[in-house]
C-alpha positions, 0 to 999 in steps of 0.5 A: 309421648312415652309409649313406643310407636313400634307396637302400633305399627307392627300389628298391621303387617302381622295381621295382613300377612296372617290373613294372606295365608288364610286366603291362600288356605281357603283358595286351596281348600275350595279350589276357587280362584276368587281367594288368590287375589285377596291373598296377593293384596294382603301380602302387598299391603303387609309389605307396605305397612311393614315400612313404618313398623321397621322404622319405629322398631329400628329406632327403639332397637337403638335405644336398648342398651347393649348391656341390657338383659333383653339385648340378645332377645331384641336381636333375635326378634329383629332377625325373625321379623326380618326373615318373615318380611323377606319370605313374604316378599319372595312369596309376593314376587313369585306370584303372577296374578295377571298370568295365573290366578293360583300361586305357585307352590314355591310362593305358598311355601314361602308364605308358610315359612314366613308365617313360622318366622312371624310366630317366632318373632311374635313370641320373642316380642311378648318376651321382650314386653312382658318378660323384660319390660321393654317399651313399658315405662 
């Protein structure tokens, strides 16, 4: 097959992490504890689903020649998405669903920062595919 696998796997953590922020926002808005476990679950599932996305992304990263015009954009995309994963991991680790249903302010802040990195990485991904044709064969 000539179609890259990275986009197939990358959509899952993006969707799960974005949804986790949505559950957190709903929990804050409604002041109801029922939404916090959903945010926690989406964070955890997003981190698990990031593993195949990272593996396939790194494989495809190694296939882009260093002299390719998109090589710097690839590095920025990798950096933004790595930062997002670390921030969402931090948010997950700061949460204690068994002790306190509502996440700490730091956990929510890390999720928002992760969402910003996710958005930046997504814009860079679009530039790679539609601007440079990376992955399009």
